[in-house]
N, C-alpha and C positions, 0 to 999 in steps of 0.2 A: 214321253219325257225324253228330251235331248240329253246328251252328255257333253261336257266341256272340260277343258284344262283350265283350272283356276290357279292364279298366283295369290297366295295368302300373305306373303312377306318374303324376306330374304331366304333363299334356298328352300322354299316351301311351295312346291308345285304339286297339285293333286287333281286327278280326274274324278269328277262327281256329276250327279244329275244336274241338269240345267233347265230351268223353267223359262222357255222362250217367251219373251214379252209379246204383246199385241203389236201389230203393225200400225204405223202412223200414216197420215195423209202424205202422198208423194213417195211412199216407200214401196219396195217389192221384196219378196222373199227369195233368197238364194239357198240352194243346196250347196254347201261348201265342197268344192272339188279338192282343193289343196291349199295349204297355208304355210308360209315360210317362218322359220325361227330366225328372227332378226337380231342384230346386235343390240338394238334398243330393248327388245324383249328380254335379252340376257341381262341388261342393266337393271331392269325391274326385278329380275330373279336374284341377282347378286346383291344389289344395294337397296331394294325395296322402293326405288323411285328414281326419277331423273329430275333434278332441280325441284320445282314446285309440283311436278306431277308425281305424287306419292301414293302408294297403295294404302288406302285407309280402310278398305274392306275388300274381301276377295273379289277379284275381277278376272275377266277372260281376255288374255292378250291376243295379238294376231292382227296385223295390218297389211301384210303382204298376202293377198289371196285372190283366187279365182273361184267362180261358182257357176252353177247351172240355174237358169231362170225357172221359177216354178209357175210362171204365167207369161202370157204375151205382154210385151211392153211396146205397144203400137207406136207411141211417140218417138221411139228410137228405131222402129222397124225391126224389132227383135221378136222371135217366137219362143214359146216355152221350150225349155231344154237347151237353149243356146248357151255356150260357154262364154262368160264375160269376165273381165277384170274389174276392179273397183279402186277408184282413187279414194284413199281413206281420209283425205283432208277436206273437211267441210268448213271453209272460211265463211265469215259473216257477210262479206261482200260489200259492206257499207262503211267500214272504218277507213281512216286515211291510208292505212297500209294496203288494204285491199284495193282501194281506188288508185293507188300509186303502182299497182301491178305486182304486189308482193303478197299474194294470198298465203304463201308458206310462212309468213311472219305474223299473220293475223293473231292478235292476243285473245280473240274471242272464238278461236277455232274449236270445233268438235271433231276430234280425231279418233277414228275407229281404232280400238286396240290400245289407247292410252287412257289411264285412269282419269275420270271415273267411267269412261265409255267402253263397254265390252267390245271385244274383237272377235275374230273368226276362228279361234281354236275350238270349234264346236261343229256340229253337223249342219245347222241351219242358222241363217242370220238375216235380219231385216236391214236393208240398205236404201238410202235415198236414190231414186231413179236418176237424179242429176249427177250422181257420182259413178254411175255405171259406164264402163269403157267397152264398146263393142270390139270384137276381135275377128281376125280372119278365120274362115271356117276350118282351116287346117292347123290352127294353133293348138298346142297341147296345154293341159292343166299346169304342167311344170313351167312352161313358158309364160302362161298367164300370171303365175305367182311372181316370177322373176322380173316382170315389167316394172314393179314398184322400186326395188333396189336399183335396177338399171336407170330409172328416172332420177334417183338420188345421184348416181354417177354422172348422168348427163348435166344435171344442174351444177354440180361441182366443176365440171369442165367448162361449162358456160361462164362461171365466175372466174375461172383460171385464165381463160383466153390464151391458150397455147399458141405460140408463133410457129410458122411453118418450119419444120425440121428442128425445132427447139428441143434440146435435151432436158428431160424432166425427171425429177426424183419423186417416187411414190413410196411413202412410208406406210407400211401395213398391207399385207396381202390376204386379208380376209375377203369375203364376198364383195364388199364395196370397193376395196382397193383393186381387186382383180377386174372388176367392171370398169373402174376409172382407167386402168391400164389400157383396156381395149378401146374405150371411147377416145382416149388420147390419140391412139394410133389412127382411128377413123378421122379425127379432127385435124390430122396433119402434123402432129408432133413427131420429133425425131426419136432418138434413143430414149427408152424409158429405163431408168435405174430403179429397181425395186428391192426393198429390204423388209425382212420379217424375221423374228426370232425362231419361228417354227419351220423345220426343214420341208415338211410336206407342202406348206404354203409357198415356200420359195420355189419348189419344183413346179408347182402349178403356174406360178408367175412366169417361169421360163417357158413352159409349154404354150402359154397364151401370148408370148411375144416380147417379154422383157429382154433388153439387151444384156443386162447384168443383174444378178441377184446376189444378195448378201444378207448378213444378220442384222446390221444396224448402221447408224449414221457414220461410223468410222469407215465403213466400206465406201460410202458415197464420197467422203472426203478424199479417200485414196484414189478412187476412179477419176476424180476431177482435179487431181494434183493439189489438193487442199483448198481449192477455190469454192467449191459448192456449185449448185445449179441455180440458174436464173429463175426457175419455177419449181416449187416444191408443193406437193399435195399430200397432206397428212390424213390417213384413214385408219388410225389405230384406236385402241381402247385404253391407252396408257396415259397416266398423268404426266409422263415425260414426253408425250407426243409433240406438244407445242415446242418444248425445248429442243428436241431432236430436229424438228422441222426448221427451226431457226439456225441450228448448227449445220444443217445440210444446205442452207441457202447462200448464194453468192451475195456479195455487197451490192446493194441496189436491187435485189431480187424480189420475187413475189411468193407469198405463202398463202395457201388455201387450207383451212382447217375443217375437216369433215367429220372426224371421229369424235365420239363422246367418251371422255376419260372416266375410268373407274373412280368412284367416290366423288365425281362431279368437281374435281379440282385439278388444275394444271400446275406444274412447276416450271418456272422460267427465270433464267438469269437475265435481268433486264438489259444489262450492258451489251450482251451479245446481240440482242435484237436492235437496240438503239444504234449501236455503232455500225450496223449494216444498212441502216436506213431502209428497212424492209417495208413493203406494202403487204398488209395482212388482211385477209378476208375470212369470215366465218360462214360456213355453208350450213343451212338448215332445210331439211326436207327437200322440196322441189317446187317448181312452178308448173306451167302447162307443157309437159314434156311427153305425155303418153303417145301422141302420133309418131314422134321420132323414135321412141323406145320400141314401138311395134315394128316400125320400118327396119330398125337395126337388127331385130331378131328375125323378122320375116325374110330379110335378104341375106342372112348369115354373116353379117358384118361384125356382130358380137355373138360370142358363144356363151350362152347362159347355162346350158345343160351340164357342161364339164364341171361347173362349180358345185353342183348338187352331189354331195358325196354320200348322203344318207336320206332314205325315205322310209317313214315309219307310220304306224297307225296311232290313233289318239291315245290308246292305253300305254304306248311306249314313249309318249311325249315327255313325262317327267324325267325319264332316263336320258332323253335327248338334251334337255336343259342341263342336266348334270354333266354330260360329256362335254358340251360346249364350255361350261363354266370352268372345267378342269383342263381345257385345251388338249383333249384326248388326241392321240396320234391319228392322223388321217381325216380328221373332221374339218370340213370347210363350211358347208351349207347343209342344213337339214330341212326337209319338207315333211309336213304332217298331213296325212290323208285321213280326215275324221271318220269316214265310213268304211275304211279298210278293215 
């Protein structure tokens, strides 16, 4: 009998026995090496759901993960025991959105770790072979896990289209914001102005290359002589994130919203956005980004290891959720090792 971390509802995470289902055609079994505690997992924990994805019965979260193959996967040239990553997004492939090249927006998606589809906070999981991502032989389990959030950051920067040496504001220095910061630098952006209310996250942003770090949008207004930035990327969990992104933007600027607000509600003074004539994009998950994510990690152009501040076993996972929900000092990213 396996064990898994179940979310039963708001602030109710429990480790309990898990009856691993039978495999289906086209699937293979992975021994989970490690799984990340993502911001969306935290929303399920705090709010009991995200939009229409609501916890109706206990489910196993976890969509950022790597694992070891329990059998050869000859069609991918992989042998038993190989460490692989998994793209959690199984789009239908036939709807108009998929055909238009937007599998991340597929309304028929089966997403590992989003209710009602169980995720990887357990020791073993069946995954479709089509979603397996082969990895370089020297990549670690930590790096395998971090490819998925890095993919989210790459997709956000793709949408943002930073101009060469453009000064950019990043709101929120959690894992996604810190990865966006680094991808922006690789993409040729200039100074990155990063803000977050938590001092340990601001310190990490500075270490990873932010030109300035501060507590909030007032700092960005000050650094830009009250004009704002031509590009703002928001990666917070705050209902005020949209408002702050607008206030940080220059007239005629661009805003990309990546974060999911607590309570699934934004606050926004409409006149502030309208009078600036802003171009606003919403970012959801990612597209075909894994090859670039692997390259960025393998070449050292993006540092994913520094973001991981806590590594725990499965039995400690409920406490990890609590720490993140309470914004405990020093917590940025937690990884769970189910067999530790």
